[in-house]
C-alpha positions as CSV (number, residue, x, y, z in Angstrom):
1,M,-120.4,30.4,-204.3
2,V,-117.7,32.7,-202.8
3,F,-118.0,33.9,-199.2
4,R,-116.1,37.1,-198.4
5,F,-115.7,37.8,-194.7
6,Y,-114.6,41.4,-195.3
7,S,-116.3,44.3,-197.0
8,D,-115.3,46.1,-200.2
9,T,-114.1,49.1,-198.2
10,I,-111.4,47.0,-196.5
11,R,-110.3,45.8,-200.0
12,Q,-110.2,49.4,-201.3
13,A,-108.3,50.6,-198.2
14,S,-105.7,47.9,-198.6
15,K,-105.2,48.8,-202.3
16,T,-104.8,52.5,-201.3
17,V,-102.2,51.6,-198.7
18,A,-100.3,49.4,-201.2
19,A,-100.4,52.2,-203.8
20,G,-99.2,54.7,-201.3
21,S,-96.4,52.4,-200.2
22,V,-95.2,51.9,-203.8
23,I,-95.3,55.6,-204.5
24,V,-93.3,56.4,-201.3
25,G,-90.8,53.7,-202.2
26,M,-90.2,55.1,-205.6
27,I,-89.8,58.6,-204.3
28,L,-87.2,57.4,-201.8
29,V,-85.4,55.5,-204.5
30,G,-85.4,58.7,-206.6
31,F,-84.1,60.8,-203.8
32,G,-81.4,58.3,-203.1
33,F,-80.3,58.3,-206.7
34,M,-80.3,62.1,-206.8
35,I,-78.2,62.3,-203.7
36,F,-75.8,59.8,-205.2
37,L,-75.5,62.0,-208.3
38,L,-75.4,65.4,-206.6
39,P,-74.0,64.9,-203.1
40,K,-72.7,68.5,-202.6
41,F,-76.0,70.1,-203.6
42,F,-78.0,67.9,-201.1
43,A,-75.4,68.4,-198.4
44,T,-75.9,72.1,-198.8
45,L,-79.6,71.7,-198.8
46,A,-79.6,69.6,-195.7
47,A,-77.3,72.1,-194.0
48,M,-79.7,74.9,-194.8
49,V,-82.7,72.9,-193.4
50,F,-80.8,72.1,-190.2
51,F,-79.7,75.8,-189.8
52,V,-83.3,77.1,-190.3
53,A,-84.6,74.5,-187.9
54,G,-82.0,75.4,-185.3
55,V,-82.7,79.1,-185.6
56,G,-86.4,78.4,-185.2
57,S,-85.9,76.2,-182.2
58,A,-83.6,78.8,-180.5
59,I,-86.2,81.6,-181.1
60,T,-88.9,79.4,-179.6
61,G,-86.8,78.7,-176.6
62,V,-86.0,82.4,-176.1
63,K,-89.7,83.3,-176.4
64,I,-90.6,80.6,-173.7
65,F,-87.9,81.9,-171.3
66,W,-89.1,85.5,-171.9
67,R,-92.7,84.7,-171.3
68,Q,-91.8,82.7,-168.2
69,R,-89.9,85.6,-166.8
70,K,-92.9,87.9,-167.4
71,L,-95.1,85.4,-165.5
72,D,-92.6,85.2,-162.6
73,K,-92.6,89.0,-162.4
74,M,-96.4,89.1,-162.3
75,N,-96.4,86.5,-159.5
76,H,-93.8,88.4,-157.4
77,Q,-95.8,91.6,-157.7
78,Q,-98.7,90.1,-155.8
79,T,-98.0,90.5,-152.1
80,N,-100.9,88.3,-150.9
81,D,-99.6,84.8,-150.2
82,Y,-103.0,83.6,-149.3
83,R,-106.5,83.8,-150.6
84,E,-109.5,85.0,-148.7
85,N,-112.6,82.8,-148.4
86,V,-110.9,79.6,-149.3
87,R,-111.8,76.5,-147.4
88,I,-110.0,73.2,-147.6
89,H,-112.2,70.2,-147.4
90,R,-110.8,66.8,-146.6
91,D,-112.8,63.6,-146.6
92,D,-111.7,61.1,-144.1
93,V,-111.9,57.6,-145.6
94,F,-110.7,55.8,-142.5
């Protein structure tokens, strides 16, 4: 009689993780071999990826600065530095 202290779903999950690990390993070996055979092509491809990522990052930064500037202008247009009907409650714990 065999006692198993784990369910079949754990066994299936571990098989799936192992299969995924083998597939990812083989893909990485393939990419490494292709980079070894065609270094200039992959260097150009990597340069293009970094260029596109850099442009996207710069555009995102400019958008954030631009929207922050608009928010600052909106805050400076309001002349009231206080709010009416606001009460501050403080509980003394001492």
